[in-house]
C-alpha positions in Angstrom: 24.3 -117.1 85.4 22.0 -116.5 88.3 18.3 -116.8 88.7 16.1 -114.0 89.8 14.7 -113.8 93.3 11.2 -115.1 94.3 8.4 -112.8 93.3 7.2 -111.7 96.7 8.3 -110.1 100.0 11.0 -107.7 98.9 11.4 -104.2 100.3 10.7 -101.2 98.1 13.3 -98.6 97.9 11.4 -96.2 100.2 11.1 -98.8 102.9 14.7 -99.5 102.8 15.6 -95.9 103.2 13.1 -95.7 106.1 14.6 -98.6 107.8 18.1 -97.3 107.4 17.0 -94.1 108.9 15.3 -95.8 111.8 18.4 -97.8 112.6 20.6 -94.8 112.7 21.6 -93.5 116.1 23.6 -94.5 119.0 21.2 -96.9 120.7 22.5 -100.4 121.4 21.2 -103.0 119.1 18.4 -105.1 120.6 18.7 -108.9 120.7 17.0 -110.5 117.8 14.7 -112.4 120.1 13.0 -109.1 120.9 12.0 -108.5 117.3 9.0 -109.9 115.4 9.4 -112.4 112.6 8.6 -109.7 110.1 11.2 -107.3 111.6 13.9 -109.9 111.5 13.0 -110.9 108.0 13.1 -107.3 106.8 16.6 -106.9 108.4 17.8 -109.9 106.3 16.4 -108.3 103.2 18.0 -105.0 104.1 21.4 -106.7 104.7 21.0 -108.6 101.4 20.1 -105.4 99.5 22.8 -103.1 101.0 25.6 -105.3 102.4 28.7 -106.4 100.6 28.5 -110.0 101.6 25.3 -111.9 100.9 25.9 -114.5 103.5 25.8 -111.8 106.2 22.0 -111.7 105.6 21.8 -115.4 106.3 21.7 -115.1 110.1 18.5 -113.1 109.9 16.7 -115.6 107.7 18.0 -118.5 109.8 16.8 -116.8 113.0 13.3 -116.2 111.6 13.0 -120.0 111.0 14.4 -120.8 114.4 12.5 -118.3 116.5 9.2 -118.4 114.6 8.8 -121.9 113.0 5.6 -122.7 111.0 4.9 -119.1 110.3 4.5 -117.5 106.9 7.8 -115.5 107.4 9.6 -118.7 108.4 8.5 -120.1 105.0 9.7 -117.1 103.2 12.9 -117.0 105.1 13.6 -120.6 104.0 13.5 -119.8 100.3 15.5 -116.7 101.0 18.2 -118.8 102.6 18.4 -120.9 99.4 18.6 -117.7 97.3 21.2 -116.1 99.6 23.4 -119.3 99.6 23.3 -119.3 95.8 24.2 -115.7 95.6 27.1 -116.3 97.9 28.2 -119.2 95.6 27.5 -121.7 98.4 25.9 -124.2 96.0 25.5 -127.3 98.1 23.9 -125.2 100.9 21.6 -123.6 98.4 20.5 -127.0 97.2 19.9 -128.2 100.8 17.8 -125.1 101.7 15.8 -125.4 98.4 15.2 -129.1 99.0 14.0 -128.4 102.5 11.6 -125.9 101.2 10.2 -128.4 98.7 9.9 -131.0 101.4 8.0 -128.6 103.7 6.0 -126.7 101.2 5.6 -128.8 98.0 2.5 -127.0 96.9 3.7 -123.4 97.6 3.8 -120.8 94.8 7.6 -120.6 95.2 8.1 -124.3 94.8 8.9 -123.9 91.1 11.5 -121.3 92.0 13.0 -123.7 94.6 13.3 -126.5 92.1 14.7 -124.1 89.5 17.3 -122.9 92.0 18.5 -126.4 92.7 19.1 -126.9 88.9 20.7 -123.5 88.7 23.1 -124.4 91.5 24.6 -127.1 89.2 24.3 -125.0 86.0 26.3 -122.1 87.5 29.1 -124.5 88.3 29.6 -125.4 84.7 32.9 -123.7 83.9 34.7 -124.9 80.9 34.6 -128.0 78.6 38.0 -129.2 80.0 36.5 -130.2 83.4 34.5 -133.2 84.6 31.0 -133.1 83.2 29.2 -134.6 86.2 27.8 -131.2 87.2 26.6 -130.7 83.6 24.6 -134.0 83.8 23.1 -132.8 87.1 22.2 -129.4 85.6 20.5 -131.2 82.7 18.5 -133.4 85.0 17.6 -130.5 87.1 16.4 -128.3 84.3 14.5 -131.2 82.8 12.7 -131.6 86.2 11.7 -127.9 86.1 10.4 -128.2 82.6 8.4 -131.4 83.2 7.1 -130.5 86.7 6.2 -126.9 86.1 5.9 -126.4 82.3 3.7 -123.3 82.7 5.9 -121.6 85.3 7.9 -118.5 84.5 11.0 -120.6 85.1 10.2 -123.2 82.4 11.4 -121.0 79.5 14.7 -120.2 81.3 15.2 -123.9 82.1 14.7 -124.9 78.5 17.3 -122.4 77.3 19.8 -123.5 79.9 19.1 -127.2 79.1 20.1 -126.5 75.5 23.3 -124.7 76.6 24.2 -127.5 79.0 23.5 -130.1 76.3 25.7 -128.3 73.9 28.4 -128.3 76.6 28.4 -132.1 76.7 28.8 -132.2 72.9 31.7 -129.7 73.2 33.4 -132.1 75.7 33.1 -135.0 73.2 34.5 -132.9 70.5 37.5 -131.7 72.5 38.4 -135.3 73.3 37.8 -136.5 69.8 40.2 -133.8 68.4 42.8 -134.8 70.9 42.7 -138.4 69.7 42.5 -137.4 66.0 45.6 -135.1 66.3 47.6 -138.1 67.8 46.3 -140.4 65.1 44.2 -142.6 67.5 41.6 -142.8 64.8 39.3 -145.4 66.3 39.1 -143.6 69.6 38.4 -140.3 67.8 35.7 -141.9 65.7 33.9 -143.1 68.9 33.8 -139.5 70.2 32.6 -138.0 66.9 30.1 -140.8 66.5 28.6 -139.9 70.0 28.1 -136.2 68.8 26.4 -137.3 65.5 24.2 -139.9 67.0 23.3 -138.4 70.4 23.8 -134.6 70.0 22.4 -133.9 66.6 20.7 -130.7 67.7 23.9 -129.0 68.9 26.2 -126.7 67.1 29.0 -129.3 66.9 27.4 -131.8 64.5 28.8 -130.3 61.3 32.4 -130.4 62.6 31.9 -133.9 64.0 30.8 -135.2 60.5 33.9 -133.5 58.9 36.2 -135.1 61.5 34.7 -138.4 60.8 35.5 -137.9 57.1 39.1 -137.2 58.1 39.4 -140.2 60.4 37.7 -142.7 58.1 39.9 -141.6 55.2 43.0 -142.0 57.3 41.9 -145.6 58.0 41.1 -146.2 54.4 37.4 -146.7 55.1 36.1 -144.8 52.1 32.4 -145.9 52.3 32.0 -144.4 55.8 33.9 -141.2 54.8 31.7 -140.7 51.7 28.5 -141.3 53.8 29.6 -138.9 56.5 30.2 -136.3 53.8 26.9 -136.9 52.2 25.1 -136.3 55.5 27.2 -133.2 56.0 26.4 -131.9 52.5 22.7 -132.5 52.9 22.4 -130.7 56.3 25.2 -128.2 56.2 26.2 -127.6 52.6 27.0 -123.9 53.3 29.3 -124.9 56.1 33.1 -124.5 55.6 33.4 -128.0 57.1 31.5 -129.4 54.1 33.9 -127.6 51.7 36.8 -129.1 53.6 35.3 -132.6 53.5 34.5 -132.3 49.8 38.0 -131.2 49.0 39.4 -134.2 51.0 37.2 -136.6 49.1 37.9 -135.1 45.7 41.6 -135.4 46.3 41.1 -139.1 46.5 38.8 -139.3 43.5 35.7 -139.7 45.7 32.5 -137.9 46.1 29.9 -137.5 49.0 27.4 -140.3 48.7 25.7 -142.8 51.0 27.6 -146.1 50.7 27.8 -149.3 52.7 25.6 -150.4 55.6 27.4 -149.1 58.6 26.0 -147.0 61.5 26.4 -143.8 59.3 24.1 -145.3 56.6 21.4 -145.6 59.3 22.0 -142.0 60.3 21.7 -141.1 56.6 18.4 -142.8 56.2 17.1 -141.1 59.3 18.3 -137.6 58.7 18.2 -137.4 55.0 15.5 -139.8 53.9 13.3 -139.7 57.0 13.3 -143.4 57.5 13.2 -144.0 61.2 12.1 -147.6 61.3 
């Protein structure tokens, strides 16, 4: 899950080959201080393109910034530090470099990329639903910042897609915990988790199952009005889902049918999702 590089300043293949050829020979390597900012920057690009360890290129980008501050190449070297740290999976360092770039060059054309890279550094740490979701929240916030701050940038579309995936990840976590409670017959705790998915994560892929699990949990507690209402919502929105078939079968076994009943929180959801009554 990595973002692409910034759009400018990368060597063409022919230039890489030329530089490699120029570096060949037995001459002792000159100290970096004797090179121009452009030459050091290109050495960093060359190392990044051909080396096995991305962080080996960092010394060149860092030296450009140290030896030639306030130059165009120092600015480009800073965004490349952020990119290189990210490629090396050094995510906190990537965020620090990207933030410095935004602090120094907020109006630069690579500012959208720097903000996107900060969000991506959290997103690429999302591993599996069994882990703490703090980084997922950070990824959501970061992607939203990209979308809202630079809606017309080339990174906004990617940020929107990743925002949806991270949002789905949070719903998946709620479902995992809810199933855990349901399996152990902790019905009230399970209902709280499935309710969160239905109320707060309606656009995710987990809503149908959450409604079905609510049917199971409410029936286990003898709360038939809530079970029937959950099944009614499920049938209206996901009638072709196997989860609806399972819920219908559970209700039928108790002489019940899917229909909106009672005045609980699910009845409110029913009025919103099925009847379009939002006030």
